[in-house]
N, C-alpha and C positions, 0 to 999 in steps of 0.2 A: 538463390540468394543473391542480393547485390553486396559485392564486398566494397566497403568505402574505407580507404586508408585516410585516418585524420592528417591534416597538414601538420607537418613537423615544425616545431617553434624555431625561431631564429638560432642560428648556431651559436652566436655570442652569449644569448641568453642561457643556452644549454650548458656551456662552457663555465658561465659565471655561477650558475647554481650548483654545477658538480663540485666547483672549488669551495663554495660556501658550506656546503653540506658533506663534502667527502663522499660522494656517491657516484656510481657510474652513469653513462649516457641513458641508458634505459629509465632508471629511476628520475633522473632530472627531466627527461622528456615527459613521463607520465605526470609529474607534479605540475609542469608548465602547463599541460594540456587541461589541467584542473584549475588553472588560474593562480597557482602558487608560484610565485617568482622570487621570494626572499627567504632568508634564514628564518625570520620572525613568523612569516606566513607558514613555513613549513612546521615550525615548532607548535604553532596553534593548531595545525591540521593533524599532526601525529600525536599531540598530547592535549585532547579534548578535556576541558574542565569547567566546573561550574561557574568560575569567575569570567567565563567567556559569554555568559548568558546576559542578554540585555536587560536593562531596567524596565520591569512590567508596566510602570506608569508611563512609559513612551507610547503606550497603546492608547487609542483614542477611546475615552469614556471609561477608562480603568478606574479613575478616582471616583466616578459616580458608582461604579458597581461595588467598589469596596465600602463607600460610605453607606450605601443602601443595605449591603450584608451586615455590616458592623451595626447598624440600627436594629436590623431584625433580631440579631443575636443579643443585643442589649435588652430589647423588649420581649424577648421569649416568643417571637412570632414562630409560626409553623412555616418552614421553608421545604417546598417540593424541588427535588433534583430531577429534571426531566431530559431524557436523551434518546437518540435514534437507537434502533435494535441491532445495528451491525457492530463490529469489533470497536470502531472509533466510539461510537455513541455509548455502548455499554462500559467500555473502559472509562470514558469520561465521567459517567455517572458514578461508578465505583470509585473513582479518584475523588471527585468532588464530595460525595456524601460521606466517605470515610474520614476525610480531612475535617469536614464540618461537624461530624459527630464528636470530634475530639474537643469541640467548643459548645455544643448544644445537643439536647436529647429531642430537640423539636424538629428532626430531620427525616424526610421520608423519600422514597424514590418512585419514578414512574417511567416505565417503557412502553410506547404505543403498541398495540397489536398490529403486526404487519398486515394481517388480512381484514381485520375489522376497522382499524383506523387509518392504516396507510402510513407513509412516510411523514416524519416532521410533527410539528405541534398540532395536536387535534382538539376539536371541541370537546370530546369525550374527556380528554386529559384535563381540560380547563374546568369542566363540570365537576370532575372528580376533586380538583383542587378547591373549588368553591364549596362543595358539600362537606368538605373535611377541614374548612376553616384555614386553608393555606393562604397566606396573603403575598407570598413572593414565590415566583417560579424561576429557577436558574435553568435555562435551556442550553444544552450542550450538543454540538455537532448537528444542529438544525436551528430553524427559527429566523434566518436572515431574510426570508421571503413571506413570512407569517404575518403579514400586515393586518389582514381581517381578524385572525386569531388573537393577536396581541391586543386589538382594539376590543374585541369581545371580553377578553379577561379584564381589561381596565373598567368596562361598564360594571363588572362584577366585584369590583375593588381589588383586584390582583395585580400586583406589579411584576414586571418581566425584566430579566436580565438575560441577554442572549450572548452565547459564547459560540460562534461558528466560524467556519473558514471557507465556506462556499461563496461563489461570487454573489454579490448583492445585486438586486434588480435597481431600477431608476429610483425608487423610493424605499426608505428604511422603515421598519416597524417603529411605532411610537412606544419604545420600551424605556425604562429608567436608564439602561446602558446597553449598547450594543458593541460588543467586542468582536471584531473581525478585522484581521490585518488587510484583508482584500478591499475594505471600504476605501474609496477614493480620497476621502479626507483623513484617512489614517496614516501617520508618519512613521509607524513602527518599522524598524530597520529590516526586519526579517518577515517576508510575506507568506512563507510557505508552511506555516504551522498546520498540523492536523487539528481536529476538533479537541482532542485530548491534550494537545500542546497549548491551545488557547486556555483550557481549563486549568492547566498546570501554571500558566502565567498568572491567572487569578488568584490561585492558592499562594503563589510566590508572593503576590502584592499583599495579600491577607496576612501572611506570616511576617513580612517585613514591617507592617504596622504594629505588629506585636513585639518587634525588635528581634524576630528569630532570623538567622541567616538561611540562605537557600539550601546549605548542606543538610539542614534538619528535615528537608523534604525528600531526601534521596530514596527513601523507601517506597515513594510513589512513582518512581521512574521505570520500574518493571512495566506498569500500565502504560505509560508514555511511550516506551520503546515497542510494545506490541502494537499500539494504535498507529505508530509511524510506520511500521513494517507493513501492517494489514492495508493502510490507506494508500500505500505507494506514493508517498510524498517525497520530494526530493531530500536526499540524506546529505545535505550541505548546511552549513551555518549552524543555527541552534539546533536544528534537527539532528545534525551529526553528533553534537555534543550530548543530546538527550538520549539518542539511540545508543551511543557508545557506552555512556554510563548506565543507562537502563539495562543493557546487556549484561553489565557486570553484576546488577542486582539479580537479574534473571538466573545467572549461572552460580552466584554465590549465596544470595539470601532471598529468594522470591517469596512472594506472599504464598500462603497456603493453597490458594486456588490454582496459581500457575504452577506451583511445585507438583500439585496432583496431576495435572495435564502432563507435565513433563515426565513424570514418573510411569505414568500409564504408557506414554510413547516409548519409554525406555531409552531415553537420549541423553547424551551429557555434552557439556560445552556447546551450547547452542549459538549459531550465527543468526544474523538477521534473517537470513533464508530460512532457517529451521522456524523461526518465529513465524514467518509468512506461511510456510507449508505444514507445520505441526501444531503450533499453539492457535494461531489466527481462525483456521478453519473449524476448530472445535468450538471456540467462543462463538463464532458466527453460526454454527449449527443450530444453537439454541433459539435464536431469532428467526432462522429459516424454517425450521421444522416444527417448533413448538411455541416458545415465546422468550424474548430477550430478558426477562426477569430472571431466568434460570443462570444466564451469564453474569448478571450483576450480583446475584446471590453467591455464586461461585468465586467471583472476584473480590468479593467484600468479606468472605467468611475468614475468621481468624482461628478457627479450630481446624487442625490438619485432617482429623478423622472424618469430620462432617464434609470437609472440602473433597475428601477422596469420594465419598458418596455422590455428591453432586457432579463430579467429574465422570463417574461411571454413567450417570443419566445423560450427561452431555455427549459422552462417547457413543451411546446408543443413538442419539440424534444424528450424529456425524455418519454413522454406517448408514442410516436411512437416507440421508442427504447424498452420500455417494451413489447409492443404488438409484435415487431419482435422477441424478444429474447425468448418469450413465445412459439411462433408458431414454430421457427427453432428448439428449444430444443425438442419439441413434434415430429417433422419429424425426428430428428436426433436419438431419442430413438426407434423410428419405424424402421429406417434403421438398427440399431444395431440388433434388434430382427429378422428382414426380413433376414438379412445376417447370422444369426445364430452366432453372435460374443460376446454373452454375457460372455463367459469364456476365452476370451484372457487375456493377460498382459497389453494390451493397447487399447484405443479407438481411432480410426482413421476414420473420416467420412467426406463425400464430397457431395456437391450439387452446381451446378454453380449458381443458383439463390439466395443463401443464402446471406444475407446483411453483407457485409465486416466488418460493423461497430459494429456487435455484436457478432462475432464468439468467441471472447475472453470470453465474459460472458457466451456464450453457452457452451464452454469447460468447465468452472467452474461449471456450472449447471449439466453437464453429469457426473462429478466426484462425485456429491451428489448421483448418483444412482449407477454407476460403478466407484468404488474408485481405479483409476489406472491413469497413465500418459495418457494425452488426446490430440488429435489435431483435429481442425475442420477447413476444407478447404473450399474455395469457388473460383469462377473465379475472376481474377483481370487482365483485359486486356488480353494479350496472355499467361498468367502464371496463376498458381493456387497459392493463398496466404492462410496461415494457421495461427492460433494463437494456441500456445501450453501452457498447464497448467500441473502441476505436483502435486503429492501427498507429504506430508510431509516426508522429509528425502532423496528423490530421485532428483538427478540433471538432469533435462531434457535438460539443455544446453549441457551437456556432451554427453547424448545420441544422440542428434542432431548432434553434431561434429562427432561422430563415423558414421554416416549416410551421411556425406556431400558430398560424390560422387554423390548422387542423388539430391542435393539441389543447387539451384542458390545463395540464400543468406540467411543468417539467423543472428539472434542477440538476446540478452536478458540477463536473469538472470537464477539462479539455478531453480526457480519455474514458471517462465513465459517467454515465448519467441516467436518470429515471424519468418516466413520463407516464401519463394517463390520457386517454382520448376516449371519445364515444365509438362505439362499434361501427356505427354507420360511417365514420370517418376514416376507418382503417385503410381501406383501398387508396383513397385520395391522398392520405399521408404517406403511405408506402411508395406511391409514384412520385410524390413531391420530394421525398427524401432521396430517392435514386436520382432524380433530376438535378437536386441541389449538389448531391456528392459528385456526380458525373462532371457538373460544370466546374466545380472548385478544387477537386483533389487533383494534386500532381500525380500523374499516372505511375511515376517511379515509386510512390508511396505504397502501391499495391503489391510490390515485390518485398518480401521480408529482407531487412537490411542487417548486415552484420558490420558494425563499426570497429575498425582495426586500430589500436593505439600505436602499434610499433611493429615494424619488419625487422626481425631479429634472426640471428644465427643459433644452432642449438648449443654451441659451446658457451653462449651467454647465460644459459639456464643452470643456476647453481642454487645451493642451499641459502647462501647469503641473500641472493635475489628474492627467493621464496619467503625468507623471514621479514624482509622489508616489505613485500606485497602484502603480507598478513597484516601489517601495520596500516595499510591503506583502508582497511574494514573500519566500520560496516559499510557494505556496498548496497547501492540502490540508485535510483534516478539522480543524476547529477554526479554520481561517483560510481559508475559501473565497475565490475570486476575488469581489471585489464585484459584486453584481447590482443593476441599476438598472432603474427603471420610469419611462416618460415617457408622458403622455396627451395628447390632442388633437393627434395627428400626422396628417399627410397625405403621400401619395406626390406627388412633384413630376411624376409622368407618366412615369417611366422604369421603373417596376416591372416585373419579368418573372421567369419561371422559368428557371432555368439548370442546367447539368450533365446528367448521364445520366438519362433518362427525366424531365427536367424536375423533378427531386426537390427542388432548393433554390430559394430565393427571393432575389433582388437587388433592393433598392429604394434610392431616395434620398429622404429625409424632410426635412420642415421642420415647424416648430411655429408657424406664423402670423408668422414674422420672416424676416430674410434668411438666417439660419443653416441650412445643408444639410448633411446627412451621409449618407454611403453605408452601407447595411446589408445584411449578409449572413445569411441564415437557413437553416442546413443542415437538410434534411429537412422544409422548411416549405413547399415547392412547393404543397401543397394549401391553404395559407391566401391564395393570390393573390386570390380573390375578395374578400376583407376590406379590400383596399386599392384596389380598382378604383373607378373613376368618383368620384375625390376624395372617398372616404368617410373620415370621421374615425376612427381606431383609435388603441389603446394598445399599447405593446410593452414587453417585458421583455428585458434585454440585458446583456452585459458589454462593456466598451470595450476596443477592440483596435487594433493598428497594422497598416496594410496597405502592402506594398511592391509598386509597380507601375511597371514602366519607369524604374527609378531614382529614383522619387518615393515619399516616405513621407507617409502621410496617416492620421488618425485614422478609424475605422469602428466601427459598432456590430455586435457578434455577437449576433444574435436568438436568444432562447430560445423565445419565444411571442409571438403577436399576439392581440388580441382587438377586437371592434367597441368 
């Protein structure tokens, strides 16, 4: 691991913020590193509230979208709410459809089949809308590149409103309204909303036209927070407000579908990390293993007993998903070794039988072993489909764009993308992608980095600091869990490997004083030799709380150790 100590803010700024907030140097430094320099900025950060949200009509085309929906509602038109099959898409569809159903009975939902239709707006979906007299489609978490599909719908007399957050191409679809903060001509102040976040801004705008304040939409925030966590968007600005308040809804009064998932997992007081690793994979499993409709049905259900039944089905899909991703990851790792590709700049693997629903997860798993931009391909109809994942600091979307002559279709983000290509172009693409990455990637980025916020002494760790750190949550990109480094540590003599195959490390450390803290280092069992025989070492860690036999104590969650 590369250890990178973040630059320390200017001393006078630290002192000034310490005085203004009555906090210690550690807290002032952490805030300044997050761009928080004043009392008012800190108040906004620590006390997220709905009045911090921007006016939705600042988003380009919002007035057009609201006008067209109000016209459809007034004329009793049939409205089809259309969305992608992942967590962001299904959450968006559940949010928009449940809101619109409070104002009309002429609302239906449509999720494309991952295997039959693929990602985004499909001809089949438009034909369904035409055959069933839908005159308006609201597309969520997709559509920004659906130029031909929107034109096809227009020929059939169907209007489109697009709510997306992916990067647009050079041309926008000819829709009634295209809501996407990443449009070059959109001056909306916050650019990093997820698809469900854009959907929420649309219902906020619709509600405001009825004279309803945004507080009346609080019940929808459990969906928005789930999508924010799952889509790994920066948890800053509006996303921080929506995630913070959405977590309160998840923990205090979630919709029946989310409550059923939480109860099945037997978890209380969920953090955004719990949402990412407990709630999101189960919602995703529906679209991966069966159909995204199952997720929308679960998230829209108002009867808890029914929701429990749907959650059981989704739990079964999730079990199947786990088994598939484990076996495919093993096969992919074997393929890399068999083809002698351990020392490349990229991982590109393919097998025609791999389950399309889990190739994105497998790509992430492969990065845990070979830390480099990764694509996992499988057969999808007469094409090959892939999920791409990247390493921190490298834009895989740009790399794919440079290889576009070999690609049929692609879309996504800096760190995650999807694409399709013809089978005969696979080898040429694989080489082109390797060449492009090898030319453009900073070689440092191929070594996992741990970014350290503060070099501190053990005596600075106490309950007061822990309570303040908890208020920095929810954590995620743009506001990661604070990481600390401490030097001149010694094991007090109880250090040992624990867990299956002695994979983990458990030690109790001191720093030349009376203070002792227990540390747990997952997958750090091979570092035991560094702490033996009273060797002095340094550690990088986060601060955590440990519950054991009814007692609560602070502990350090080790990320790495060095002599």
